[in-house]
KENUKE-691446 format. One record per residue (C-alpha): residue in three letters; y, z, x. Coordinates in Angstrom, 3 decimals, decimal comma. Layout:
{'ala'; {Y; Z; X}}
...
This chain:
{'unk'; {42,069; -72,097; -22,986}}
{'unk'; {45,278; -71,051; -24,235}}
{'unk'; {48,351; -71,714; -21,367}}
{'unk'; {51,231; -71,506; -23,772}}
{'unk'; {54,386; -70,143; -21,624}}
{'unk'; {54,866; -66,575; -22,771}}
{'unk'; {58,128; -64,331; -22,708}}
{'unk'; {57,452; -63,040; -19,390}}
{'unk'; {59,278; -62,742; -15,919}}
{'unk'; {60,111; -65,935; -14,274}}
{'unk'; {56,867; -65,932; -11,551}}
{'unk'; {54,584; -65,656; -14,545}}
{'unk'; {56,215; -68,481; -16,367}}
{'unk'; {56,010; -70,582; -13,410}}
{'unk'; {52,406; -69,827; -13,077}}
{'unk'; {51,525; -70,284; -16,776}}
{'unk'; {53,338; -74,004; -16,610}}
{'unk'; {51,357; -74,818; -13,282}}
{'unk'; {48,048; -73,848; -15,285}}
{'unk'; {49,044; -76,039; -18,262}}
{'unk'; {49,343; -78,910; -15,908}}
{'unk'; {46,027; -77,881; -14,015}}
{'unk'; {44,371; -78,201; -17,290}}
{'unk'; {45,499; -81,725; -17,882}}
{'unk'; {44,498; -83,157; -14,355}}
{'unk'; {41,585; -80,960; -13,612}}
{'unk'; {40,054; -78,724; -16,761}}
{'unk'; {37,405; -77,425; -13,889}}
{'unk'; {39,592; -76,011; -11,900}}
{'unk'; {41,948; -74,907; -14,676}}
{'unk'; {38,809; -72,947; -15,798}}
{'unk'; {38,502; -71,260; -12,927}}
{'unk'; {41,588; -69,399; -13,027}}
{'unk'; {41,215; -65,648; -14,586}}
{'unk'; {44,208; -65,180; -16,963}}
{'unk'; {44,274; -61,641; -16,722}}
{'unk'; {44,869; -62,195; -13,046}}
{'unk'; {48,448; -64,147; -13,911}}
{'unk'; {51,066; -61,129; -14,761}}
{'unk'; {49,122; -58,829; -11,491}}
{'unk'; {49,808; -62,159; -9,145}}
{'unk'; {53,361; -62,847; -10,567}}
{'unk'; {54,370; -59,140; -10,028}}
{'unk'; {52,788; -59,167; -6,324}}
{'unk'; {53,699; -62,570; -5,000}}
{'unk'; {56,806; -61,847; -3,314}}
{'unk'; {55,071; -58,881; -1,806}}
{'unk'; {53,229; -61,068; 0,416}}
{'unk'; {55,686; -63,788; 0,583}}
{'unk'; {59,072; -62,028; 1,595}}
{'unk'; {58,107; -62,036; 5,471}}
{'unk'; {56,578; -65,024; 5,387}}
{'unk'; {59,288; -67,658; 4,439}}
{'unk'; {58,739; -70,161; 7,270}}
{'unk'; {57,366; -72,961; 5,182}}
{'unk'; {60,293; -72,542; 2,244}}
{'unk'; {62,879; -75,372; 2,402}}
{'unk'; {65,757; -75,145; 4,900}}
{'unk'; {68,087; -74,098; 2,388}}
{'unk'; {65,846; -70,938; 1,884}}
{'unk'; {65,261; -70,209; 5,605}}
{'unk'; {62,337; -71,883; 6,223}}
{'unk'; {61,304; -75,126; 7,732}}
{'unk'; {59,167; -76,615; 4,673}}
{'unk'; {61,331; -79,827; 4,375}}
{'unk'; {60,742; -80,736; 7,805}}
{'unk'; {57,230; -79,905; 8,289}}
{'unk'; {56,404; -81,993; 4,830}}
{'unk'; {58,134; -85,232; 7,063}}
{'unk'; {55,527; -84,387; 9,398}}
{'unk'; {52,633; -84,748; 6,837}}
{'unk'; {53,764; -87,867; 5,398}}
{'unk'; {50,857; -89,525; 7,171}}
{'unk'; {48,136; -86,929; 6,871}}
{'unk'; {45,198; -88,994; 8,888}}
{'unk'; {47,196; -88,051; 12,162}}
{'unk'; {44,992; -84,770; 11,567}}
{'unk'; {41,945; -87,086; 10,562}}
{'unk'; {39,047; -85,596; 12,739}}
{'unk'; {40,251; -81,555; 12,439}}
{'unk'; {40,240; -82,053; 8,670}}
{'unk'; {36,995; -84,146; 8,126}}
{'unk'; {35,768; -81,435; 10,558}}
{'unk'; {36,770; -78,701; 8,224}}
{'unk'; {34,973; -80,424; 5,413}}
{'unk'; {31,571; -80,918; 7,283}}
{'unk'; {31,590; -76,918; 7,762}}
{'unk'; {32,019; -76,647; 3,982}}
{'unk'; {29,641; -78,705; 3,299}}
{'unk'; {25,972; -77,885; 2,078}}
{'unk'; {23,868; -78,234; 5,421}}
{'unk'; {27,587; -78,932; 7,394}}
{'unk'; {26,724; -82,768; 5,922}}
{'unk'; {29,868; -84,823; 4,130}}
{'unk'; {27,441; -87,014; 2,498}}
{'unk'; {26,402; -83,591; 0,574}}
{'unk'; {30,137; -83,534; -0,952}}
{'unk'; {30,024; -84,331; -4,570}}
{'unk'; {33,054; -84,896; -7,147}}
{'unk'; {31,977; -81,756; -9,055}}
{'unk'; {31,909; -79,198; -6,143}}
{'unk'; {34,759; -76,880; -6,332}}
{'unk'; {36,974; -76,267; -3,586}}
{'unk'; {39,703; -73,819; -3,085}}
{'unk'; {42,125; -75,158; 0,115}}
{'unk'; {43,923; -71,598; 0,087}}
{'unk'; {46,591; -72,374; 2,812}}
{'unk'; {46,982; -76,215; 1,122}}
{'unk'; {50,626; -76,798; 1,586}}
{'unk'; {51,803; -80,143; 0,063}}
{'unk'; {47,915; -81,209; -0,046}}
{'unk'; {47,681; -82,493; 3,458}}
{'unk'; {43,718; -82,211; 3,036}}
{'unk'; {43,385; -83,866; -0,428}}
{'unk'; {45,128; -86,765; 1,031}}
{'unk'; {43,608; -87,063; 4,086}}
{'unk'; {40,538; -87,090; 2,226}}
{'unk'; {41,306; -89,861; 0,049}}
{'unk'; {42,040; -92,212; 2,836}}
{'unk'; {38,738; -91,118; 5,003}}
{'unk'; {35,876; -90,853; 2,642}}
{'unk'; {34,506; -92,876; -0,277}}
{'unk'; {35,382; -91,274; -3,840}}
{'unk'; {31,817; -90,510; -4,297}}
{'unk'; {32,392; -87,767; -1,374}}
{'unk'; {35,412; -86,156; -2,151}}
{'unk'; {35,175; -82,801; -4,201}}
{'unk'; {37,269; -81,460; -6,556}}
{'unk'; {40,257; -79,551; -4,587}}
{'unk'; {42,709; -76,847; -5,476}}
{'unk'; {45,391; -76,493; -3,212}}
{'unk'; {47,217; -73,467; -3,126}}
{'unk'; {50,005; -71,850; -1,113}}
{'unk'; {52,246; -69,117; -0,905}}
{'unk'; {55,119; -71,355; -0,383}}
{'unk'; {56,858; -72,511; -3,782}}
{'unk'; {58,165; -75,349; -1,413}}
{'unk'; {54,641; -76,802; -0,648}}
{'unk'; {53,363; -76,406; -3,795}}
{'unk'; {56,400; -78,419; -5,444}}
{'unk'; {55,233; -80,800; -2,799}}
{'unk'; {51,601; -81,095; -3,605}}
{'unk'; {52,791; -81,565; -7,454}}
{'unk'; {55,112; -84,405; -6,391}}
{'unk'; {51,665; -86,053; -4,620}}
{'unk'; {49,970; -85,530; -8,532}}
{'unk'; {47,658; -82,835; -6,570}}
{'unk'; {46,156; -80,165; -8,639}}
{'unk'; {47,960; -76,876; -7,357}}
{'unk'; {48,457; -73,523; -7,848}}
{'unk'; {51,365; -70,946; -6,319}}
{'unk'; {49,125; -68,242; -5,516}}
{'unk'; {48,810; -65,704; -2,352}}
{'unk'; {45,320; -66,071; -0,046}}
{'unk'; {45,687; -62,334; -0,257}}
{'unk'; {45,455; -61,996; -4,229}}
{'unk'; {43,944; -64,956; -5,626}}
{'unk'; {44,432; -66,179; -9,513}}
{'unk'; {40,592; -67,274; -9,455}}
{'unk'; {37,686; -65,576; -11,173}}
{'unk'; {34,801; -64,155; -9,411}}
{'unk'; {32,218; -66,462; -8,083}}
{'unk'; {33,984; -69,543; -9,405}}
{'unk'; {34,533; -71,959; -6,365}}
{'unk'; {31,933; -73,878; -3,986}}
{'unk'; {33,410; -73,419; -1,078}}
{'unk'; {37,081; -71,910; 0,281}}
{'unk'; {38,888; -73,334; 3,306}}
{'unk'; {41,510; -71,284; 5,052}}
{'unk'; {43,142; -73,636; 7,913}}
{'unk'; {46,486; -74,625; 9,306}}
{'unk'; {48,501; -71,410; 9,188}}
{'unk'; {46,025; -68,681; 9,230}}
{'unk'; {47,919; -66,994; 12,110}}
{'unk'; {50,704; -66,348; 9,386}}
{'unk'; {48,914; -63,994; 7,644}}
{'unk'; {49,536; -60,536; 8,974}}
{'unk'; {46,634; -59,064; 10,633}}
{'unk'; {46,565; -55,916; 8,353}}
{'unk'; {45,857; -58,639; 5,533}}
{'unk'; {43,575; -61,048; 7,352}}
{'unk'; {40,502; -58,926; 5,879}}
{'unk'; {41,794; -58,547; 2,617}}
{'unk'; {41,979; -62,349; 2,574}}
{'unk'; {38,284; -62,837; 3,896}}
{'unk'; {37,189; -60,429; 1,047}}
{'unk'; {39,182; -62,608; -1,858}}
{'unk'; {37,432; -65,505; -0,638}}
{'unk'; {33,845; -63,762; -0,560}}
{'unk'; {35,049; -62,858; -4,156}}
{'unk'; {35,194; -65,876; -5,273}}
{'unk'; {32,863; -68,066; -3,916}}
{'unk'; {29,536; -69,041; -5,969}}
{'unk'; {26,294; -67,330; -4,158}}
{'unk'; {25,566; -69,969; -1,628}}
{'unk'; {29,095; -71,356; -1,204}}
{'unk'; {30,820; -71,207; 2,245}}
{'unk'; {33,874; -69,803; 3,607}}
{'unk'; {35,843; -71,849; 6,508}}
{'unk'; {38,255; -69,806; 8,370}}
{'unk'; {40,346; -71,989; 11,081}}
{'unk'; {43,101; -71,059; 13,668}}
{'unk'; {43,644; -71,876; 17,358}}
{'unk'; {42,798; -69,105; 19,706}}
{'unk'; {44,491; -66,534; 21,381}}
{'unk'; {45,721; -67,533; 24,631}}
{'unk'; {45,121; -70,901; 23,775}}
{'unk'; {46,981; -74,076; 24,531}}
{'unk'; {48,379; -74,085; 20,845}}
{'unk'; {49,023; -70,601; 21,036}}
{'unk'; {51,077; -70,962; 24,289}}
{'unk'; {52,726; -73,955; 22,667}}
{'unk'; {53,954; -71,407; 19,856}}
{'unk'; {55,218; -69,038; 22,053}}
{'unk'; {57,275; -70,925; 24,812}}
{'unk'; {58,354; -73,745; 22,588}}
{'unk'; {58,148; -73,231; 18,861}}
{'unk'; {58,931; -69,554; 18,814}}
{'unk'; {62,212; -70,467; 21,067}}
{'unk'; {63,413; -73,919; 19,770}}
{'unk'; {62,445; -73,611; 15,951}}
{'unk'; {64,882; -71,841; 13,531}}
{'unk'; {62,423; -69,834; 12,008}}
{'unk'; {60,729; -68,679; 15,264}}
{'unk'; {57,110; -68,133; 15,622}}
{'unk'; {56,263; -64,435; 16,866}}
{'unk'; {52,728; -63,957; 15,248}}
{'unk'; {49,407; -63,167; 16,831}}
{'unk'; {46,645; -66,240; 16,910}}
{'unk'; {42,999; -65,402; 16,027}}
{'unk'; {40,153; -64,427; 18,774}}
{'unk'; {36,500; -65,681; 18,207}}
{'unk'; {35,779; -61,758; 17,927}}
{'unk'; {38,345; -61,165; 15,676}}
{'unk'; {37,284; -63,930; 13,212}}
{'unk'; {33,349; -63,222; 13,508}}
{'unk'; {34,131; -59,364; 12,702}}
{'unk'; {36,307; -60,005; 9,352}}
{'unk'; {33,756; -62,505; 8,004}}
{'unk'; {30,845; -59,986; 8,548}}
{'unk'; {32,805; -56,839; 7,328}}
{'unk'; {33,644; -59,307; 4,306}}
{'unk'; {29,554; -59,114; 3,678}}
{'unk'; {29,215; -63,077; 4,709}}
{'unk'; {25,940; -63,725; 5,974}}
{'unk'; {24,906; -66,596; 8,664}}
{'unk'; {28,269; -65,951; 10,272}}
{'unk'; {29,272; -68,726; 13,262}}
{'unk'; {32,234; -69,478; 15,102}}
{'unk'; {32,908; -72,761; 16,032}}
{'unk'; {34,908; -74,585; 18,549}}
{'unk'; {36,330; -77,688; 16,815}}
{'unk'; {38,095; -80,718; 18,012}}
{'unk'; {41,287; -81,065; 16,325}}
{'unk'; {43,801; -83,771; 17,712}}
{'unk'; {46,650; -85,029; 16,745}}
{'unk'; {46,509; -88,979; 16,824}}
{'unk'; {49,195; -91,278; 16,099}}
{'unk'; {49,364; -95,559; 16,506}}
{'unk'; {52,161; -97,543; 17,761}}
{'unk'; {53,075; -100,604; 19,350}}
{'unk'; {53,932; -99,711; 22,948}}
{'unk'; {53,071; -96,856; 24,959}}
{'unk'; {56,942; -95,666; 25,143}}
{'unk'; {57,181; -96,389; 21,551}}
{'unk'; {53,837; -93,828; 21,109}}
{'unk'; {55,578; -91,258; 23,191}}
{'unk'; {58,369; -91,207; 21,043}}
{'unk'; {56,225; -91,011; 17,967}}
{'unk'; {54,126; -88,208; 18,932}}
{'unk'; {57,307; -86,273; 20,280}}
{'unk'; {59,157; -86,895; 16,874}}
{'unk'; {56,110; -85,579; 14,676}}
{'unk'; {56,024; -82,278; 16,908}}
{'unk'; {59,776; -82,069; 16,214}}
{'unk'; {59,132; -82,179; 12,615}}
{'unk'; {56,003; -80,448; 12,529}}
{'unk'; {57,087; -77,385; 14,249}}
{'unk'; {60,954; -77,876; 13,256}}
{'unk'; {62,406; -77,917; 16,789}}
{'unk'; {65,469; -78,624; 15,898}}
{'unk'; {67,624; -75,651; 17,922}}
{'unk'; {66,713; -78,198; 21,081}}
{'unk'; {69,143; -80,690; 19,129}}
{'unk'; {72,042; -78,131; 19,851}}
{'unk'; {71,292; -77,870; 23,359}}
{'unk'; {70,776; -81,888; 24,141}}
{'unk'; {71,178; -85,266; 22,397}}
{'unk'; {67,999; -86,319; 20,431}}
{'unk'; {66,491; -88,878; 22,967}}
{'unk'; {66,395; -85,999; 25,897}}
{'unk'; {65,146; -83,487; 23,322}}
{'unk'; {62,060; -86,105; 22,590}}
{'unk'; {61,628; -86,434; 26,507}}
{'unk'; {61,325; -82,717; 26,674}}
{'unk'; {58,936; -82,216; 23,868}}
{'unk'; {56,837; -84,879; 25,233}}
{'unk'; {56,946; -83,825; 29,159}}
{'unk'; {55,978; -80,033; 27,548}}
{'unk'; {53,376; -81,129; 25,453}}
{'unk'; {52,094; -83,370; 28,371}}
{'unk'; {51,907; -80,158; 30,716}}
{'unk'; {50,608; -77,486; 27,703}}
{'unk'; {47,803; -79,470; 25,911}}
{'unk'; {45,162; -79,733; 28,865}}
{'unk'; {41,369; -78,333; 28,518}}
{'unk'; {38,898; -77,645; 30,138}}
{'unk'; {35,849; -77,722; 28,076}}
{'unk'; {33,289; -76,940; 30,155}}
{'unk'; {35,383; -73,554; 30,877}}
{'unk'; {34,728; -72,405; 27,144}}
{'unk'; {30,965; -73,732; 27,411}}
{'unk'; {31,352; -77,233; 26,161}}
{'unk'; {30,316; -80,703; 26,897}}
{'unk'; {33,480; -81,939; 29,580}}
{'unk'; {33,755; -84,825; 26,963}}
{'unk'; {34,053; -82,615; 23,807}}
{'unk'; {37,798; -84,596; 23,581}}
{'unk'; {40,364; -85,763; 25,860}}
{'unk'; {41,125; -83,234; 28,079}}
{'unk'; {45,133; -84,051; 28,161}}
{'unk'; {47,334; -86,224; 26,224}}
{'unk'; {45,695; -90,099; 26,416}}
{'unk'; {46,769; -93,418; 25,563}}
{'unk'; {44,472; -96,018; 24,581}}
{'unk'; {43,422; -99,209; 22,447}}
{'unk'; {40,832; -98,699; 19,866}}
{'unk'; {39,870; -101,469; 17,345}}
{'unk'; {42,937; -103,462; 18,402}}
{'unk'; {45,438; -100,655; 17,829}}
{'unk'; {47,365; -98,893; 20,858}}
{'unk'; {46,949; -94,941; 19,822}}
{'unk'; {48,145; -91,968; 21,340}}
{'unk'; {46,057; -88,713; 21,192}}
{'unk'; {47,011; -85,057; 21,868}}
{'unk'; {43,970; -82,822; 22,469}}
{'unk'; {43,474; -79,214; 20,495}}
{'unk'; {40,920; -77,151; 20,397}}
{'unk'; {40,659; -74,590; 17,271}}
{'unk'; {37,798; -72,053; 16,424}}
{'unk'; {36,327; -71,976; 13,061}}
{'unk'; {34,429; -69,259; 11,423}}
{'unk'; {31,972; -69,916; 8,835}}
{'unk'; {30,130; -67,627; 6,582}}
{'unk'; {27,735; -67,679; 3,672}}
{'unk'; {27,730; -65,757; 0,296}}
{'unk'; {24,089; -64,896; -0,072}}
{'unk'; {22,859; -63,168; -3,606}}
{'unk'; {21,443; -60,237; -1,427}}
């Protein structure tokens, strides 16, 4: 495969350079790229990015720098990440994941899913994952971690038809405009091999997470967050219309879990994580840092409460509110989050 840098647009040159790097570190993933799509994607990528700059650097009007700070320890979201890979695995069994499985992490940021798996699973169960994202800041971060990565919009992928064994769309799906969500699902269908699984993750409209974004993130981050989350019915309808079969929408437990030495330290660590994760730096304009962290903790404690039986789940599906406990000799704090995840399979007929 010839991946020489051509005398073309700046975006196209970036994509050729990324492809050359990808070929060096993962020839099998590089072989999935459709070279004829590079010019088209390079031309159109800013169309998708122009109203979605949340995860670029602060210099470019986003919160990507501070978001990446929160992702330094990816296993904070270990339970949710492992649940996603269970759903993308054959028969929903992590043991069925193999190193030669090709998985697209279509909203992969700086590679947090890959980095978490490397700490959670044996090497023999870690598939070959391509991290992609619409944000150049996030892709630069993934590259710094040495992760196979490509700058590409989920709405218009660089990949060949029927090239991937699985596609995961998670942690930021609600940022995709409603008018483009079905397009993203159809792209996922296009690049999947027959028998491959498509996994779409979000937090339900009207849920505690959606309330957190509306009342806290939209008000106290510099980027705001006035975007609609998904409903169970919406996810199912997109997957069915995109021609997936065996479509199911699951509730998935997806908490934040952080370790510390004392309960006050745990509360502060969780608050700082939430500040960085969601870029809540407007609070520092209104109060000092200590008061800002206390405010974040109190609002999180108020908002993140669940009645699992109300949505048809076992009452012990997860912790129902922020909890501190000891596990394996370590003190931990757990903040519950309940996600909705749609799964569809691409069948040959």
